[in-house]
C-alpha positions as CSV (number, residue, x, y, z in Angstrom):
1,D,-8.3,-10.8,25.6
2,N,-7.8,-10.2,21.8
3,P,-10.7,-8.1,20.5
4,I,-11.5,-8.1,16.8
5,L,-9.9,-5.0,15.3
6,G,-11.1,-5.4,11.7
7,Y,-13.4,-7.3,9.5
8,E,-13.4,-8.6,5.9
9,F,-15.8,-9.9,3.4
10,P,-15.8,-10.9,-0.3
11,M,-17.4,-8.5,-2.7
12,D,-17.2,-8.2,-6.5
13,G,-14.3,-10.8,-6.6
14,E,-12.2,-8.9,-4.0
15,T,-11.7,-9.1,-0.3
16,K,-12.9,-5.9,1.3
17,R,-11.6,-4.9,4.7
18,G,-12.7,-2.4,7.3
19,I,-11.8,-1.4,10.8
20,S,-14.1,-2.4,13.6
21,A,-15.4,-0.1,16.3
22,V,-12.9,-1.5,18.7
23,G,-10.1,-1.0,16.2
24,V,-11.1,2.6,15.7
25,E,-11.1,3.2,19.5
26,Q,-7.7,1.6,19.8
27,A,-6.3,3.8,16.9
28,A,-7.9,6.8,18.6
29,G,-6.1,5.9,21.8
30,E,-2.8,5.8,20.0
31,M,-3.5,9.2,18.4
32,A,-4.2,10.6,21.9
33,K,-0.7,9.5,23.0
34,H,0.6,11.8,20.3
35,G,-1.5,14.9,21.2
36,E,-4.7,14.4,19.1
37,A,-8.1,13.5,20.5
38,L,-11.1,12.3,18.6
39,R,-14.3,13.2,20.4
40,I,-18.0,12.8,19.7
41,I,-19.8,16.2,19.7
42,D,-23.4,15.1,18.9
43,V,-25.4,12.0,18.1
44,K,-28.9,12.0,16.5
45,L,-31.4,9.4,15.6
46,E,-32.3,11.2,12.3
47,Y,-34.9,8.8,11.0
48,E,-36.7,5.7,12.2
49,D,-39.5,3.4,11.0
50,S,-40.4,-0.2,11.7
51,E,-37.6,-1.6,9.4
52,E,-34.6,0.7,10.0
53,A,-33.1,3.7,11.8
54,R,-30.6,6.3,10.5
55,F,-28.1,7.8,12.9
56,L,-25.9,10.9,12.4
57,V,-22.8,11.5,14.5
58,Q,-20.8,14.7,14.6
59,A,-17.2,14.2,15.8
60,G,-14.2,16.5,16.2
61,R,-10.4,16.1,16.0
62,F,-8.6,18.2,18.7
63,A,-5.0,19.0,19.2
64,I,-4.1,18.7,22.9
65,S,-1.0,20.6,24.1
66,A,1.3,19.3,26.9
67,D,-0.3,21.8,29.3
68,G,-3.8,20.6,28.4
69,R,-5.0,23.4,26.1
70,E,-7.1,22.2,23.2
71,A,-7.7,23.4,19.7
72,L,-10.4,22.1,17.4
73,L,-8.8,21.0,14.2
74,D,-11.5,19.4,12.2
75,V,-15.2,18.4,12.3
76,T,-17.1,15.8,10.4
77,I,-20.6,14.4,10.3
78,R,-21.2,10.8,9.3
79,G,-24.1,8.5,9.4
80,K,-25.2,4.9,9.5
81,R,-28.3,3.1,8.4
82,Q,-29.1,0.3,10.7
83,S,-31.6,-2.4,10.1
84,K,-33.9,-3.4,12.9
85,K,-33.8,-7.0,11.7
86,E,-31.0,-9.6,11.6
87,T,-30.6,-12.8,9.7
88,R,-29.7,-15.8,11.8
89,R,-27.3,-18.5,10.7
90,N,-30.3,-20.7,9.9
91,G,-31.6,-18.1,7.5
92,S,-34.5,-16.9,9.7
93,I,-35.0,-13.1,10.0
94,V,-35.7,-11.8,13.5
95,F,-36.1,-8.5,15.3
96,D,-32.6,-7.2,16.4
97,K,-33.1,-6.0,20.0
98,F,-29.7,-4.3,19.8
99,W,-30.4,-2.3,16.7
100,Y,-30.1,1.0,18.6
101,E,-26.7,0.2,20.2
102,K,-25.4,-1.1,16.9
103,G,-26.5,2.0,15.0
104,I,-24.8,4.4,17.4
105,T,-21.7,2.3,17.6
106,K,-21.3,2.1,13.8
107,A,-22.1,5.8,13.2
108,T,-19.6,6.7,15.8
109,R,-17.0,4.5,14.2
110,N,-17.7,6.1,10.8
111,A,-17.3,9.6,12.2
112,K,-14.1,8.9,14.0
113,L,-12.7,6.9,11.1
114,A,-13.3,9.9,8.8
115,L,-11.1,12.1,11.0
116,M,-8.3,9.6,11.3
117,P,-5.2,10.0,9.1
118,E,-4.7,7.4,6.5
119,Y,-1.4,6.1,8.1
120,A,-3.3,5.3,11.3
121,K,-6.0,3.4,9.4
122,T,-3.5,1.5,7.3
123,H,-1.4,0.7,10.4
124,I,-4.3,-0.6,12.6
125,L,-5.7,-2.8,9.7
126,A,-2.2,-4.2,8.9
127,E,-1.6,-5.0,12.6
128,A,-5.1,-6.6,12.9
129,V,-4.4,-8.8,9.8
130,K,-1.0,-9.8,11.1
131,A,-2.3,-10.7,14.6
132,G,-5.2,-12.6,13.2
133,R,-7.7,-10.2,14.7
134,V,-9.9,-9.8,11.6
135,K,-13.3,-11.4,11.5
136,Q,-14.8,-12.9,8.4
137,V,-18.3,-11.5,7.9
138,E,-20.9,-11.7,5.2
139,A,-21.0,-9.0,2.5
140,P,-23.4,-6.2,3.5
141,Q,-26.8,-6.5,1.8
142,R,-27.3,-3.8,-0.9
143,D,-30.9,-2.5,-0.7
144,N,-31.4,0.1,-3.4
145,R,-35.0,0.7,-2.4
146,Q,-34.0,2.7,0.6
147,T,-32.9,6.3,0.2
148,P,-31.0,8.6,2.6
149,P,-32.9,11.5,4.3
150,P,-33.4,14.5,1.9
151,N,-30.6,16.5,3.5
152,V,-28.0,13.8,2.9
153,D,-26.2,13.6,-0.5
154,R,-26.8,10.1,-1.9
155,E,-23.3,9.9,-3.4
156,T,-21.1,11.2,-0.7
157,G,-23.2,10.8,2.5
158,E,-22.4,14.4,3.4
159,I,-25.1,16.6,5.0
160,K,-26.3,19.2,2.5
161,D,-27.5,21.8,5.0
162,A,-25.4,21.8,8.2
163,S,-27.0,22.4,11.5
164,E,-26.4,25.6,13.5
165,K,-24.1,23.6,15.9
166,S,-22.0,22.5,12.9
167,T,-21.8,26.0,11.5
168,A,-20.8,27.3,15.0
169,L,-18.1,24.7,15.2
170,Q,-16.8,25.5,11.7
171,K,-16.6,29.2,12.7
172,Q,-14.7,28.1,15.8
173,I,-12.2,26.3,13.6
174,I,-11.7,29.4,11.4
175,R,-10.9,31.5,14.6
176,I,-8.2,29.0,15.7
């Protein structure tokens, strides 16, 4: 089986590429072989209405020693806005019964991807292109009417006021 490791789409006259959720998991598995683990710490459905849902995922990067001891190296919070509707090939718009699963998967991908070193991202994408494991997709729809939750910076996507759990994790990093 040859799962899709990346995706690409045309936008603004260029070909944009990204790493799929499967590609991120494969790259995370390679990182684990070298003593670093990416783990999901928390997942939240931050906002939901009849049109969309917004997910937030907190992930950590851990160093794992040969004897199994762990040290938290880094923490990030990333999100994903997920539409509850999908456009079929014939142009019709229907309710997406998998919106919840897609939202969590994409938010998890975004969080783990943010913790991955650039060389790992570049490598997995280059290998995906070389092996023909990149899927052509349509450019994402830009909907400027929707805004992020008030505690998320519109430009960076960063959480403005970190949760107690995030603050505790950051303190743990400082102690390490």
